[in-house]
N, C-alpha and C positions, 0 to 999 in steps of 0.2 A: 180120632184118639180121644181118650177121656182125660180131661184136665180141669184145673181151677179157672173159673171165668166169672165175670160180674153178672149180676142179675138186677134189673131195674124194675121196681114195682111202680107201674104207671099210676095206680090209685094214690100212692103216697107222694109221687113227684109233684112239686109245686111250680115247676116250669122256670125256676130261677136261672138255669143254665150254668150254675157253678161247676157241676161235674164235667160238662163239656169243655169249659175253660181249663179245668185241672188236668184233663186227659192229654198228656203230651203226645200220644200216638195218634190222636184224631179218630179214635174208635167210636166216640160218642157224638151224636148230633142232636139237634132239636127239631122235632117233627110235630107240627100242630100244637105247639106249646108244651110238649112233653119230651123228656130226655129219652133217647133211644140208642141202643147198641147197634151202630150202623155196620161195622165190620168186625166179626168175631176174630178174624185172623190178625186184627190190629190190637186186640186186647192182650196185654202181657200177663194179666192176672195178678199184678202187684198192688193194684187198688189205690193209686193216687187220688182217684175220684171219691173214695169212701169218706174220708174226713171232710171233703169239701161239701158234701150234701147236708143241708140243714134239716131235711125232712126225714132222714134215715131211710131213704127209698132204695139205697144201693146195698147189696149184700154179695157175698161170694157163694157160688155153688160149684159142684164138681159134676160135669156132664160131658157128653160127646160134643166136641167142637174142633174146628180146624186148628192146626198148630199155629202158634204165634209166628208171624212172618216179618222178621226184623227188616229184611231188605225192602219189602213192599212199604213198610212204614217209613223208612228213610227216603225212598223214592217219592212217596206222597208228600212228605215234609218239604223236600227240595222243590217239588212242583208248586206247592202252596207259597213258598217263599218267593219263587220266581213270579208268581201271579199276584203276590201281595195279599193272598187270602188269609183269613183267620184260621189258625190250626185247630180251633175248637169246633169247627163247623161239620167235620166229618165228611163222608163221601155220599154220593147218590142224592136222594131227596133231602133237602136241608133248608133250614130257616136261620136267620140271624138270632142271636141270643135274645130272649124276650126282654130282659132288663138291661142288657148291655153294660152291666155294672159288676166289677169284681168285689163289691162289698160283702158278698156272702161267702167268699172263699176263706176257709179256716187257715190260720197260720199262727205259729208261735213267734213271740217277739223277745229276743234275748237282749238283756241290758246288763251293763257293768256299773257297779257302784262308783260314784265319784270318789276321789281320795278322801273327801270330807265325810261322806257317808260310810266309807270303809272303816274310818277311825271311830266313828260314833255309833255305827250299827243302826238298829231300827229306831233309836232314840235321837235321831238327827234333830238338832235344834233349828228353829226358824232362823233363816239367814237374812241379813240386810246388806245392801250395797254400801260403799263408802259414803254415798250421799244420804244415807238413812232410809232409802226406799227398800221395799221388800224385794229380794232377789227371786228370780223365777225358780220354782220348784220343778224338778224333773218328773216326767211321767213314770208311773210304776206299772202301767198296763203291760201284761205279759202275753196277751193273746188277742186274736181277732177272729170272728166278730164277738161283740159283747151283748148284743140283744138276745134274750132268752129264745125268742122265736127263731132266730137265725143260727144259733149255735148247733153244730152237728153233734149228735149224741155220742158219737164214737171218735171224736177228735183226740189225737194222741196226747195233747196237753192235759187232758182230764185225769189220766192215770197217775195216781200218787199225789193228786192235787189237794190243796186246801181251797175250798170253794167259797166265794163271796157271792151271795145272791142279794142284790140291792134294788130298792125302789129308786128310780132314776133321779128323783128330786134330792136324794141324800147327797149326791156329789156336788150339787149346787149350794146346798145349805151348809154343809160341813167343810170348813176350809182345809183341813188336813186329811181329806178323804183318801188321797193317794198314799200319803205317808203312813197313815194309821190303819187303813182298811184294805186298800188294794195291794199294798206291798206284800209280796210273798204268796199271793193268792191268785186264783183264776176267777175273774169277775164276770158275772152275768147280771144284766139289768132289765127292768121292765116296770110298767105302771099298771097295777091291777085295776085301776079305775078307768083308764083310757083304752087299754089294749082289749081286743075282743078275745073271748074264750078264757080258758083256765090254764095256768102254768103247770099244774100238778102232774099231768100226764107226761109232758116233756121232761120235767125234772126227775120224775120217777125213772124214765129210761136212762137218763144220764147217771143217776145213782146206781141203777142196776148194772149197767154195762161197763162201769169203770171203778177203779179202786180210789174212792174219795176218802181222804184222811179226816176231814172235818168240814163243817158247814157253818159259815157266819151269815146271818141275815141282817141287813141294814135297812131300817124302815124309818119313816117319819112318824111323829107323834099323832098325826091326824088319823081318824078312825078308818078311812078308806084304805090306808096303807096296811091294815091288818090282813088284807087279801093276800099279800105276798108272803107274809108269815104263815098264814093258814095253808097256802099252797105247798110251802116247803115242809110243813109238819105232815101233811097228807102224803107227800112224795116220800118222805123218810119212812113212814109207816108202810106204804105200798111196796117199797123197795125190798123189805124183809131184812134189811141190814141194820146193825147197830152202829151209828155214826155220831160222834160227838157234835153237838150244834149249840149255838147260842145266838141271841138276838141283841143287836145294838139299836137303840131308839134315839133318834135325833130330833131336837126341837126345831120349830120353824125359824127360830133366831140363831140356829147353827151350833147348838151345844149337844153333847151326848148327855142325855138325861136318865138313861137306864141301860144296863148291860147285864143280861142274865142268860 
């Protein structure tokens, strides 16, 4: 029968194993460090694995394939649970996940405002405890992963998002980073000086494949941080879209010194 099923591009696959971990049916396994569709009849065509892939190696295609066999999937799940096997390993020839780490799996994080934040909105004042010490501020991170390299280009949380692309030092330098910059945005971080390669290509794919409402770039005042601003500028141009964007520059002593 002809139906929708996943396709894995082996050249793009980086061997992280996130798709195998995300496949609840056990259709995907790791073979010689690459993801492989082990059982076509285990693939339901719903694509839970797509947003988990940080390399964009998984797509849908419509082709001749065996029908999805729900009973076989349930039987295989029961057998794995009985044996204590990992459901992400698939059937037949298989290997353990190369990284063994769920850190690359995409997920949204839903938060509720505290009563204080609900009253005061985004202008929440700094709070102190009765003893005069600074109270802990809540995290405003709304998705995972945050590394530009690891973020899947087609993660659902990108659609309709306000995007924050930040040099990683900014979060350490600027004390109100979560409150003033992450809040209400999808955050991606990187270091143009230490990371290998160029971010522009990955960012272009994110901008092209999703409805991004705006882009905020957070960088340090140091010259090497210009790399992340330049990558965003080139990605915006290459995307062919007109998206509002601005740059926030933070000093090494933790002040916002420019915003344009």
